[in-house]
C-alpha positions as CSV (number, residue, x, y, z in Angstrom):
1,X,0.0,0.0,0.0
2,X,3.0,2.3,-0.3
3,X,2.4,5.6,-2.2
4,X,4.2,8.8,-2.8
5,X,2.3,11.6,-1.1
6,X,3.2,14.3,-3.6
7,X,1.3,12.3,-6.3
8,X,-1.6,11.3,-4.0
9,X,-5.1,12.6,-4.1
10,X,-7.7,12.2,-1.4
11,X,-11.1,12.3,-3.1
12,X,-14.1,13.1,-0.9
13,X,-17.3,12.0,-2.5
14,X,-20.6,13.9,-2.0
15,X,-20.6,14.5,1.8
16,X,-23.7,16.7,1.5
17,X,-26.6,17.4,3.7
18,X,-29.1,15.5,1.6
19,X,-27.1,12.3,2.0
20,X,-26.6,12.6,5.8
21,X,-28.8,11.9,8.8
22,X,-30.1,14.7,11.1
23,X,-27.4,16.5,13.0
24,X,-26.8,19.4,15.4
25,X,-24.5,22.1,14.3
26,X,-21.6,23.6,16.2
27,X,-23.9,26.5,17.2
28,X,-26.5,24.1,18.6
29,X,-28.9,24.4,15.7
30,X,-30.7,21.2,14.7
31,X,-30.9,20.1,11.1
32,X,-33.2,17.5,9.7
33,X,-32.4,14.3,7.9
34,X,-31.5,14.8,4.3
35,X,-33.8,13.9,1.4
36,X,-31.7,10.8,0.5
37,X,-29.9,10.1,3.8
38,X,-27.5,7.2,3.9
39,X,-27.6,5.3,7.2
40,X,-24.8,6.7,9.4
41,X,-23.6,8.9,6.5
42,X,-22.2,11.4,8.9
43,X,-19.9,8.7,10.2
44,X,-17.5,9.3,7.2
45,X,-16.8,12.9,8.2
46,X,-14.3,12.4,11.1
47,X,-12.0,10.0,9.3
48,X,-12.1,12.1,6.2
49,X,-11.3,15.3,8.1
50,X,-8.3,13.6,9.7
51,X,-7.1,12.3,6.3
52,X,-7.6,15.5,4.5
53,X,-5.6,17.4,7.1
54,X,-2.8,14.9,7.0
55,X,-2.7,14.6,3.2
56,X,-2.5,18.4,2.7
57,X,0.1,18.8,5.4
58,X,2.3,16.2,3.8
59,X,2.2,17.9,0.4
60,X,-0.6,15.8,-1.2
61,X,-3.9,16.9,-2.8
62,X,-7.5,16.9,-1.7
63,X,-10.6,17.2,-3.9
64,X,-14.3,17.0,-3.1
65,X,-17.3,16.3,-5.2
66,X,-20.8,17.8,-4.9
67,X,-24.0,16.7,-6.6
68,X,-25.5,19.8,-8.1
69,X,-28.8,19.0,-9.7
70,X,-31.2,21.5,-11.3
71,X,-34.8,21.4,-10.2
72,X,-36.8,18.7,-12.0
73,X,-33.6,16.8,-12.9
74,X,-34.2,13.7,-14.9
75,X,-33.1,11.4,-12.1
76,X,-35.9,12.7,-9.8
77,X,-38.9,10.5,-9.4
78,X,-41.0,13.7,-9.2
79,X,-40.1,14.8,-12.7
80,X,-42.9,13.6,-14.9
81,X,-40.6,13.6,-18.0
82,X,-37.8,11.7,-16.3
83,X,-38.1,8.6,-18.4
84,X,-38.3,10.5,-21.7
85,X,-35.4,12.8,-20.7
86,X,-33.2,9.8,-20.0
87,X,-34.2,8.1,-23.2
88,X,-31.7,10.2,-25.2
89,X,-28.7,9.5,-23.0
90,X,-26.6,6.4,-22.8
91,X,-26.6,5.8,-19.1
92,X,-25.9,2.3,-17.8
93,X,-29.2,2.1,-15.9
94,X,-32.0,4.4,-14.8
95,X,-32.8,4.7,-11.1
96,X,-35.2,7.5,-10.1
97,X,-34.5,9.1,-6.7
98,X,-36.3,11.6,-4.4
99,X,-35.4,15.2,-5.2
100,X,-32.0,15.8,-3.7
101,X,-29.0,18.1,-3.9
102,X,-30.9,20.8,-5.8
103,X,-28.6,23.7,-6.8
104,X,-28.4,26.4,-4.1
105,X,-30.6,24.6,-1.6
106,X,-29.6,23.5,1.9
107,X,-29.5,19.8,0.9
108,X,-26.9,20.4,-1.8
109,X,-24.5,22.1,0.6
110,X,-21.5,20.2,1.8
111,X,-22.0,19.1,5.4
112,X,-20.9,21.9,7.8
113,X,-18.8,19.5,9.8
114,X,-16.7,18.6,6.8
115,X,-13.5,20.5,7.0
116,X,-13.0,22.3,3.7
117,X,-9.8,24.1,4.6
118,X,-7.5,21.3,3.1
119,X,-9.6,21.0,0.0
120,X,-7.9,22.2,-3.2
121,X,-10.8,21.6,-5.7
122,X,-14.5,21.0,-5.6
123,X,-16.1,19.3,-8.6
124,X,-19.8,19.8,-9.2
125,X,-21.5,17.1,-11.1
126,X,-25.0,16.1,-12.3
127,X,-25.9,19.7,-13.3
128,X,-27.0,18.7,-16.8
129,X,-30.8,18.4,-16.7
130,X,-31.0,15.1,-18.7
131,X,-27.9,13.5,-17.4
132,X,-27.0,12.2,-14.0
133,X,-23.4,11.7,-12.7
134,X,-22.3,9.0,-10.2
135,X,-18.6,9.1,-11.0
136,X,-16.3,11.9,-10.0
137,X,-14.7,11.5,-13.4
138,X,-17.5,11.1,-16.0
139,X,-21.2,11.7,-16.3
140,X,-23.4,8.7,-16.7
141,X,-23.2,8.7,-20.4
142,X,-19.7,7.4,-19.6
143,X,-18.1,9.9,-22.0
144,X,-18.7,13.4,-20.7
145,X,-15.9,14.4,-18.4
146,X,-16.4,16.3,-15.2
147,X,-12.9,17.9,-15.4
148,X,-11.4,16.0,-12.5
149,X,-9.4,13.7,-14.8
150,X,-7.7,16.5,-16.6
151,X,-6.8,18.2,-13.3
152,X,-5.2,15.2,-11.8
153,X,-3.3,14.3,-14.9
154,X,-1.8,17.8,-14.9
155,X,-0.7,17.2,-11.3
156,X,0.8,13.8,-12.1
157,X,-1.4,12.0,-9.6
158,X,-0.6,8.3,-9.3
159,X,-2.7,7.3,-6.2
160,X,-6.3,8.2,-5.4
161,X,-7.7,7.5,-1.9
162,X,-11.5,7.6,-1.9
163,X,-14.1,8.1,0.9
164,X,-17.6,9.4,1.1
165,X,-21.1,8.6,0.0
166,X,-22.4,6.3,-1.1
167,X,-20.4,3.1,-1.4
168,X,-22.6,1.4,-4.0
169,X,-23.1,4.4,-6.3
170,X,-20.8,7.4,-6.5
171,X,-17.9,5.8,-4.6
172,X,-18.2,2.7,-6.7
173,X,-18.3,4.5,-10.0
174,X,-15.5,6.9,-9.0
175,X,-13.3,4.1,-7.8
176,X,-13.8,2.0,-10.9
177,X,-13.0,4.9,-13.2
178,X,-9.9,5.7,-11.2
179,X,-8.8,2.1,-11.5
180,X,-9.5,2.0,-15.2
181,X,-7.4,5.2,-15.6
182,X,-4.4,3.2,-14.2
183,X,-4.3,5.0,-10.9
184,X,-3.6,3.1,-7.7
185,X,-7.0,3.3,-6.0
186,X,-7.7,2.9,-2.3
187,X,-11.0,2.9,-0.5
188,X,-11.1,4.2,3.1
189,X,-13.2,1.4,4.5
190,X,-14.3,3.3,7.6
191,X,-15.0,6.4,5.7
192,X,-17.7,5.1,3.3
193,X,-21.3,4.1,3.8
194,X,-23.7,2.5,1.4
195,X,-27.4,2.8,0.4
196,X,-27.9,-0.9,-0.4
197,X,-30.7,-0.1,-2.8
198,X,-31.8,-2.3,-4.4
199,X,-30.9,-4.8,-1.7
200,X,-27.6,-6.5,-2.3
201,X,-26.1,-3.6,-4.2
202,X,-23.7,-2.8,-1.3
203,X,-22.2,-6.2,-1.2
204,X,-22.1,-6.4,-5.0
205,X,-20.2,-3.1,-5.2
206,X,-17.6,-4.1,-2.6
207,X,-17.0,-7.4,-4.4
208,X,-16.8,-5.6,-7.8
209,X,-14.2,-3.2,-6.5
210,X,-12.1,-5.9,-4.8
211,X,-12.2,-8.1,-7.9
212,X,-10.9,-5.1,-9.9
213,X,-7.9,-4.9,-7.6
214,X,-8.9,-1.9,-5.7
215,X,-7.4,-1.8,-2.2
216,X,-9.4,-1.4,1.0
217,X,-7.7,0.1,4.0
218,X,-8.7,1.7,7.3
219,X,-8.1,5.4,8.0
220,X,-5.7,4.6,10.9
221,X,-3.4,2.6,8.6
222,X,-3.5,5.3,6.0
223,X,-2.7,8.0,8.5
224,X,0.3,6.0,9.7
225,X,1.5,5.7,6.1
226,X,1.1,9.4,5.6
227,X,3.0,10.4,8.7
228,X,6.0,8.2,8.0
């Protein structure tokens, strides 16, 4: 699991209010459960904050992604034209979700407990009305880039460490694309949480990533490696 920190990227996937359970802010204000909350989704924040601080301090790079959907996005079950809107795209499969991460709304904001100070880049994805985006690298037509790939190529990144939400969707797609691009890809196993919808998708996603040669490691082991 050795890696060169100057060519390492920590990629924080979609740690947004709509994907997290209810929480109380630092000021004591209570916030409700997000529209598409992942069970214990907030549990990814502490290990990701520790890793982001360590990666940046050691000379590595940190990026975060943010779902950024327009109202009536074609992936929303509430959009009457959802099926027809997707018909013209080449997505691998169509799943309709509750309205979530709508541009400029509270649910789309990155969780306030996520430390953004070490983050060098935020990639917004899924902003095209008729096209969803699970991967941090490509929209779901599998050909439209988000811009992340070009940025990391310019930096000479060789290793991508991934955590965030959700394991069986945006984490999975991002990790598989990173792996296909020839990058050493590591999942922070205590900094991801899954939807498991439909049932069995979480186990399938983990198996798919492991079969592809993607490494799973705990944040404590990664921190130890970073501080050596």
